[in-house]
C-alpha angles and dihedrals in degrees: 000000000000125000091248091055091048091049090051090048093051092050091052112119095230093052091051091048091049091048093049090050096049089049092050090048091052092051092049093047091051090051094048090048091052094050095044090049089060093048093217111156096169093040100168105042104016093212119190089233126151088231094071130074099193125105096280097041126095103219092120096058089046092057090045093052088049093055100043105033129063092248137357124178142162117256116212100166134083120280091247088070096056113124112247109265092229092062119103113273092001122143114256101191129057119193118206113187115191099323114216101191120068123248120244122227095250093047092049087055091045090054091050091049092050091051089048090060091056106284125137121216118197108198115189109188139120092203121067116253107250119226120212133181116256129208109310093003130125117226114232119234116260119249094244139023117280094011126116122222112270130176098235091044089051088058095044100257124134123190114216123191116218097204136357097263125087096209115125118258132221123301109289102197109296097350139064107209137164122265095285136114142181134242134178139165105300095220092060111116093189093065121084129179112230102177120020139161113208107313094338116099112212100174127022143166140212122208116228113182108306093339137057145216116233116199123201107184095214122079090199098045092115100030123132094258095046093052089059093061102035145032093245088127093062092051092052097045087050092050093050097040092055094052124081115311094336096246114140138199122198111212112233097155092084091050088066099259095114095069123085116245126208123237095257091050091052093045091052092051090050093050089056090062125084091253088051090054089051090056092047087051092054093045090051094047091048091049093051090050094050101041099028106062089013095242132139136211121252128010120330115256108262121224113250112261118258115257111264119242131205114269089225091054093050092048092050092049091051093044090049091050092051093043091052094049096041088229099155093150092052090048093051090050092050092046091051092049091049092051091052092050091047092052089046093053094047097044102032090226127118091239124180115199096215092055118105091230090064093052091051093048089053091048093051093047105035113009093176091064093053093093092047088053091050093051091044091053095046093049093047094049092047092051095046088052088057102263109149115246131203128232090249093053092045090053090050090052090054094052090049090050092051091049093048091048094056092047096056099075129150109263 
């Protein structure tokens, strides 16, 4: 193949479109492979939610609790709607892993009331849980100047980071936690250390009425990745099983799963996933195919057929046109062409009436019509040369043409 032919081939629209599509596919495949290698389902926010199976999600501990405890479920409603823990078959433990949404004043009070009736709240976070005023609520004054109201601060807890990193430290008793510890007022009888190393308290609780608040200063203490390298799941299962009836709820409301989302918000979240990228790739490839070479899928839309008219009506209309125009020569020419087309369709041969072979075929098949054929051809040739023809002779030519058309049939 010459260089000129190769150059024309490379400039072809289909080749350019195929090259562009292959390049786009390679880019998308590389992106999807990169994302799947990191294993980040919740890429943007990295929430420790039981819906996610990535490193920061808590799907694994949720499955473990379902297998080992009497009941474990996800809770996607406000704390004010929690069933009282002293009710029959009601959950007695609420797990809150790294809440992302703030807690309103009324919901914070509802959570305290639920614990006071015998409930246990296990709060795993290394950032205090911020409290905001809801609709029609008055924000309580902070305990100190320049401080905002927070849930752990409200109960006397303070989270202290040992260093600037957030990497988990070595095993501290039964738990592997990040570099955080808890402090509170030493003269508080309601506070109790549950896990400690030396003088550092890693996990503590505070009794509220018949229940208690357990604080684990690490939002990812029970994440999927952490469970692979520790026995944190054993500690949490034991904590939940030994309190109340052992039924557990995992809070998902404060991860944003309790709010209703519109169609376009859900669509945007889906398109940010790997499957959404695949759908976008298919739509883009289809759009390039449709609007690039200006082609379409499927058969083209056929135009509707013209309405059929009666053959007699068409003959009368054409006859009226020829009669009004006195175009006898044109009428004879059209009649002669129609006769040839009719014979050609019936016999399958490209016959010409003025050819000698046609006359010989007619003489062998129907010798009686040979004279009619000669008179017809003589009249037609004279008319086409410009010889005037009367109405009677024109009608006679039409009769001869009809008779000849019936005679020339396929054998």
